[in-house]
C-alpha positions in Angstrom: 0.0 0.0 0.0 1.1 3.6 -0.7 -0.2 6.3 1.6 -2.1 9.3 0.3 0.6 11.5 1.8 3.3 9.7 -0.1 1.3 9.9 -3.3 0.9 13.6 -2.8 4.6 14.0 -2.2 5.5 12.1 -5.3 3.1 13.9 -7.6 4.3 17.3 -6.3 8.0 16.4 -6.7 7.5 15.1 -10.2 5.4 18.1 -11.2 8.3 20.3 -9.9 10.8 18.4 -12.1 8.6 18.9 -15.2 8.2 22.6 -14.6 12.0 23.0 -14.5 11.8 22.2 -18.2 15.0 21.7 -20.2 16.4 21.8 -23.7 15.1 18.9 -25.7 15.9 17.6 -29.2 12.6 17.5 -31.0 11.7 14.0 -32.0 10.5 13.5 -35.6 7.5 11.4 -34.4 6.2 14.3 -32.2 4.1 15.9 -35.0 2.4 12.5 -35.8 1.6 12.0 -32.1 0.1 15.5 -31.7 -2.1 14.9 -34.7 -3.6 11.9 -32.8 -5.1 14.2 -30.1 -8.1 14.8 -32.3 -10.1 11.9 -30.9 -10.4 10.1 -27.5 -8.2 7.1 -28.3 -5.6 6.2 -25.7 -2.1 6.9 -27.0 0.6 4.4 -26.2 4.3 5.2 -26.6 6.4 2.1 -26.4 10.0 1.3 -27.1 13.2 0.1 -25.5 14.1 1.5 -22.0 15.9 4.9 -22.1 15.3 5.6 -25.8 13.7 8.9 -25.0 10.0 8.1 -24.3 9.8 10.2 -21.1 11.5 13.2 -22.8 9.1 12.8 -25.7 6.2 12.8 -23.1 7.5 16.1 -21.7 7.6 17.6 -25.2 4.0 16.6 -25.7 3.1 18.1 -22.3 4.5 21.4 -23.4 1.7 21.6 -26.0 -1.1 21.0 -23.4 -2.6 23.3 -20.8 -4.8 21.1 -18.6 -3.0 17.9 -17.8 -1.7 15.7 -15.0 1.4 13.4 -14.9 2.9 10.6 -12.8 5.9 8.4 -13.5 5.5 4.9 -12.1 9.2 4.1 -12.4 9.7 5.7 -9.0 10.8 3.0 -6.6 8.5 4.3 -3.9 5.6 3.1 -6.0 6.8 -0.5 -6.0 4.0 -1.5 -3.6 1.3 0.4 -5.6 -1.8 -1.7 -6.3 -4.7 -1.3 -8.8 -7.2 -0.5 -6.0 -5.2 2.6 -5.2 -5.8 4.2 -8.5 -8.8 6.2 -7.2 -6.7 7.7 -4.4 -4.1 8.6 -7.0 -6.7 10.2 -9.2 -7.8 12.4 -6.3 -4.3 13.4 -5.6 -3.7 14.3 -9.2 -6.8 16.5 -9.2 -5.7 18.1 -6.0 -2.2 19.0 -7.3 -3.0 19.7 -11.0 -6.6 20.7 -10.9 -9.2 19.2 -13.3 -7.3 17.7 -16.2 -8.4 16.9 -19.7 -5.2 14.9 -20.5 -3.5 12.3 -18.3 0.1 11.3 -18.8 1.3 8.0 -17.2 5.0 7.0 -17.6 5.8 3.3 -17.4 2.3 2.4 -16.1 2.8 -1.2 -17.3 4.6 -1.7 -13.9 1.1 -1.7 -12.2 -1.0 -4.9 -12.6 -4.5 -4.4 -14.1 -3.8 -0.7 -15.0 -6.0 -1.3 -18.1 -9.2 -0.9 -16.1 -8.2 2.5 -14.7 -7.2 3.7 -18.2 -10.5 2.6 -19.6 -12.4 4.4 -16.9 -10.6 7.6 -17.5 -11.3 7.3 -21.2 -15.0 6.6 -20.6 -15.0 9.9 -18.6 -13.9 11.7 -21.7 -10.2 12.2 -20.8 -7.3 11.8 -23.2 -4.8 9.3 -21.8 -1.2 9.0 -23.0 0.9 6.2 -21.5 4.5 4.8 -22.1 6.0 1.4 -21.6 9.3 -0.3 -22.3 7.9 -3.6 -23.1 5.5 -4.8 -25.9 3.6 -6.8 -23.2 2.0 -3.4 -22.5 -0.4 -4.6 -25.1 -1.4 -7.6 -23.1 -4.4 -9.7 -24.2 -6.4 -8.1 -21.4 -5.5 -4.6 -22.5 -6.3 -5.4 -26.1 -9.7 -6.8 -25.0 -10.6 -3.8 -22.8 -9.6 -1.2 -25.4 -10.1 -2.9 -28.7 -10.0 -0.2 -31.4 -9.7 2.5 -28.8 -6.0 3.0 -28.7 -3.2 4.1 -31.1 0.3 2.7 -30.7 3.5 4.6 -31.5 6.8 2.8 -31.4 9.7 5.0 -30.2 13.2 4.2 -31.3 16.6 5.5 -30.4 17.6 8.7 -32.2 17.6 8.6 -36.0 20.5 10.1 -37.9 18.4 13.2 -38.5 17.8 13.5 -34.7 21.5 12.8 -34.0 22.3 15.8 -36.2 19.8 18.0 -34.3 21.5 17.0 -31.1 24.9 17.9 -32.5 23.4 21.2 -33.9 24.4 20.3 -37.5 21.9 22.0 -39.8 21.1 20.1 -43.0 20.0 22.4 -45.9 19.0 21.5 -49.4 22.5 22.4 -50.7 24.4 20.6 -48.0 24.7 17.4 -50.0 26.5 19.2 -52.8 28.9 21.6 -50.9 32.1 19.6 -50.2 32.7 21.1 -46.7 29.1 20.3 -45.7 29.2 16.8 -47.2 32.4 16.0 -45.3 30.8 17.2 -42.1 27.8 14.9 -42.7 30.0 11.9 -43.6 32.0 12.5 -40.4 28.8 12.8 -38.3 27.5 9.6 -39.8 30.7 7.8 -38.8 30.1 8.9 -35.2 26.5 7.8 -35.4 27.5 4.4 -36.8 29.9 3.9 -33.9 27.9 5.4 -31.1 24.3 4.6 -32.1 21.3 6.6 -31.1 20.6 6.0 -27.4 20.2 9.7 -26.2 22.1 9.5 -22.9 25.0 7.6 -24.4 25.7 9.8 -27.3 25.8 12.7 -24.9 28.3 11.2 -22.4 30.0 8.4 -24.3 30.3 6.3 -21.2 30.6 2.7 -22.2 29.6 1.6 -18.6 26.2 3.3 -19.2 25.4 1.0 -22.1 26.5 -2.0 -20.2 24.4 -1.0 -17.1 21.5 -0.3 -19.4 21.8 -3.7 -21.1 21.8 -5.4 -17.7 18.9 -3.4 -16.5 16.8 -4.3 -19.6 17.8 -7.9 -19.4 16.9 -8.2 -15.7 13.9 -5.9 -15.3 12.1 -6.4 -18.6 12.9 -10.0 -19.2 14.4 -12.1 -16.3 12.2 -10.5 -13.5 9.1 -10.0 -15.6 9.0 -13.6 -16.8 10.5 -15.2 -13.7 13.4 -16.8 -15.7 15.5 -19.0 -13.5 18.1 -20.0 -16.1 19.8 -16.5 -16.3 23.1 -17.8 -17.6 21.2 -19.4 -20.6 19.5 -16.2 -21.7 22.7 -14.2 -21.3 24.5 -16.7 -23.6 21.6 -16.4 -26.1 21.9 -12.7 -26.1 25.7 -13.0 -26.7 25.1 -15.3 -29.7 22.4 -13.1 -31.2 24.5 -9.9 -30.8 27.5 -11.5 -32.5 25.2 -12.7 -35.3 23.3 -9.5 -36.2 22.1 -9.5 -39.8 22.9 -13.2 -40.2 20.3 -16.1 -40.7 19.6 -18.4 -37.9 17.1 -21.1 -36.9 15.7 -22.0 -33.5 17.3 -25.5 -33.9 20.8 -24.1 -34.6 20.5 -22.0 -31.5 19.2 -24.9 -29.5 22.4 -26.9 -30.4 24.7 -24.0 -29.6 23.1 -23.6 -26.2 23.1 -27.4 -25.5 19.3 -27.6 -25.1 17.1 -30.6 -25.9 14.3 -28.6 -27.7 13.9 -25.3 -29.4 10.8 -24.1 -27.6 12.8 -22.4 -24.9 14.9 -20.6 -27.5 11.8 -19.4 -29.3 10.2 -18.2 -26.0 13.4 -16.3 -25.0 13.7 -14.6 -28.3 10.0 -13.5 -28.0 10.9 -11.9 -24.7 13.9 -10.1 -26.2 11.8 -8.8 -29.0 9.1 -7.7 -26.5 11.8 -5.6 -24.7 12.8 -4.2 -28.1 16.4 -5.5 -27.7 16.4 -7.7 -30.8 14.2 -8.2 -33.9 13.6 -11.1 -36.1 13.3 -10.7 -39.9 11.3 -13.3 -41.9 12.3 -14.6 -45.3 9.9 -13.4 -48.0 7.7 -16.1 -49.6 4.2 -16.1 -51.0 3.5 -19.1 -48.8 3.1 -18.1 -45.1 4.0 -21.6 -44.0 7.3 -21.5 -45.9 7.9 -18.1 -44.5 7.5 -19.3 -40.9 9.6 -22.4 -41.4 12.5 -20.6 -43.1 15.6 -19.3 -41.3 15.2 -15.8 -39.8 17.7 -13.0 -39.6 18.4 -11.1 -36.4 18.9 -7.3 -35.8 19.8 -5.3 -32.7 17.9 -2.1 -31.6 21.0 0.0 -31.6 24.6 -0.4 -32.8 25.9 0.8 -29.4 24.8 -2.4 -27.8 26.6 -4.6 -30.3 29.8 -2.6 -30.1 30.1 -1.3 -26.5 28.6 -4.3 -24.6 31.5 -6.6 -25.5 29.4 -8.5 -28.1 31.7 -7.8 -31.0 35.4 -7.3 -30.8 35.8 -6.5 -34.5 32.5 -5.1 -35.8 31.9 -5.6 -39.5 31.1 -2.2 -41.0 28.8 -3.7 -43.6 26.7 -5.5 -41.0 26.5 -2.4 -38.9 25.2 -0.4 -41.8 22.6 -3.1 -42.6 21.5 -3.0 -39.0 21.1 0.8 -39.2 19.0 0.5 -42.4 16.8 -2.2 -40.8 16.0 0.0 -37.8 15.3 2.9 -40.0 12.9 0.8 -42.1 11.1 -0.2 -38.8 11.0 3.5 -37.8 9.4 4.4 -41.1 6.8 1.6 -40.5 7.7 -0.5 -43.5 6.7 -4.2 -43.7 10.1 -5.8 -44.2 11.4 -9.2 -45.3 14.6 -10.6 -46.7 14.9 -12.5 -50.0 16.7 -15.8 -50.4 16.9 -17.8 -53.6 20.0 -18.8 -55.4 21.4 -15.5 -54.1 20.2 -13.2 -51.4 18.9 -9.7 -51.0 18.9 -7.9 -47.7 15.5 -6.2 -47.7 12.2 -6.6 -49.5 9.5 -4.0 -48.7 5.9 -4.8 -49.0 2.8 -2.5 -48.9 -0.3 -4.6 -48.3 -0.1 -7.1 -51.2 2.3 -5.2 -53.3 6.1 -5.5 -53.3 7.5 -2.0 -53.5 11.3 -2.1 -53.2 14.4 -4.3 -53.0 17.4 -3.0 -51.0 20.9 -4.4 -50.7 23.4 -3.0 -48.2 27.2 -3.2 -48.2 30.0 -1.0 -46.8 31.8 -0.8 -50.2 30.9 -2.0 -53.6 34.1 -3.4 -55.2 35.4 -6.0 -57.6 35.3 -8.7 -55.0 31.7 -8.3 -54.0 30.0 -6.5 -56.9 28.8 -9.7 -58.6 27.4 -11.0 -55.3 25.7 -7.8 -54.3 24.2 -6.8 -57.6 23.4 -10.4 -58.5 21.3 -10.9 -55.3 19.5 -7.7 -55.9 18.8 -8.4 -59.6 17.6 -11.9 -58.8 15.1 -10.5 -56.2 14.0 -7.8 -58.6 13.3 -10.3 -61.4 11.5 -12.7 -59.0 9.3 -9.9 -57.6 8.8 -7.9 -60.9 10.7 -4.8 -59.9 12.4 -2.5 -62.4 14.4 -0.5 -59.8 16.5 -1.6 -56.9 18.8 0.1 -54.4 22.3 -0.6 -53.1 23.1 1.4 -50.0 26.8 1.8 -49.3 29.2 3.7 -47.0 29.8 6.6 -49.4 29.4 5.5 -53.0 26.9 7.0 -55.4 26.0 6.0 -59.0 23.2 4.7 -61.3 23.8 1.4 -62.9 21.8 0.0 -65.8 21.3 -3.8 -66.2 19.2 -4.4 -69.4 15.7 -3.2 -68.3 16.7 -2.9 -64.6 18.0 0.2 -62.9 20.2 0.0 -59.8 20.6 3.2 -57.7 23.7 3.2 -55.6 23.5 5.6 -52.7 25.3 6.3 -49.4 23.4 5.1 -46.3 23.7 8.5 -44.7 22.1 10.3 -47.7 19.3 7.8 -47.8 18.7 8.4 -44.1 18.3 12.1 -44.7 15.9 11.8 -47.6 12.8 13.9 -46.9 14.4 15.5 -43.9 15.9 18.6 -45.5 14.0 21.9 -45.0 
């Protein structure tokens, strides 16, 4: 139980912190979220721990006048129970006054929070909540709010947001002025190395990333799912981190971990995906059964984890670029697959029933890999009836004609900036 006096103390303290304000890097997703305030749906911001959800919440609050806020991450709320929500509601009204919008940070920590959220919604209030685990959308929550919520996935900083943080202004001519181009290429090198976790790219403390990784693994996975075999899941994370962008099967991982069946591996990877630490990518096939039975590829939420957490002693630059491209495709809400036939293509994009693009990624296109990279792309294009394909590289740019097919070769950093120049 949490006393009324303690609730009052917490709410007042957190309100004081919010009112101090601060200098924030505006997130690109902010505009889309604000546009969703036009109806009474619950807004859910979800993503990996410490990717900037709370700061984004503060940015949203700056646009509101009548609101209330509480962050459930405070350790003094560990004993908070669902039956205490009404007491909390009374304290919020006392401190903030009548509120039209309620902001709840990490409310997933409270069991049966869905009922309280639904009641506030029925009262005509706009509710915005954050959570660092996809289990926020539990079966019960989906049942209680079917069709009455909108989900926004928040990722670490994009390259565009990284440039904003570094106060590097990108203009329309920046890509063509040598000094500006060199500045952007240099910034992208730092982004590739450091990733986009906001706090880390500010302080460059490798211990921060290691501590954050441990925190995510313990709080969002081991503790949440009562996992007893902690060594096993840590070994699995190490294997996945060293194999980013590479195909795998549950059976191959089962053998590597010395397990008797693959069910445990599948469950653990589901937990890791739910915490936004790793993502699986399915092979494209018109048969859903073949899709599910084919090897998958694995990607990490941020390159900082793969480099700074001891997962990779000699990171492959091409694989890091491919990981960055995958996360950007997720950020842009594309439906993504990989292609595998006689040759392979890194990404196939699908919009409803239509294949829209094929993308290959490599650090440098040279005599040793040109046949492999272009061959895989061209095979995918021919199989999926595409006339244009893209090869994203470290810093090469060209247009290549292959009979009726056109291959656009473009730097990853330039592709990331498309549509972001003023």
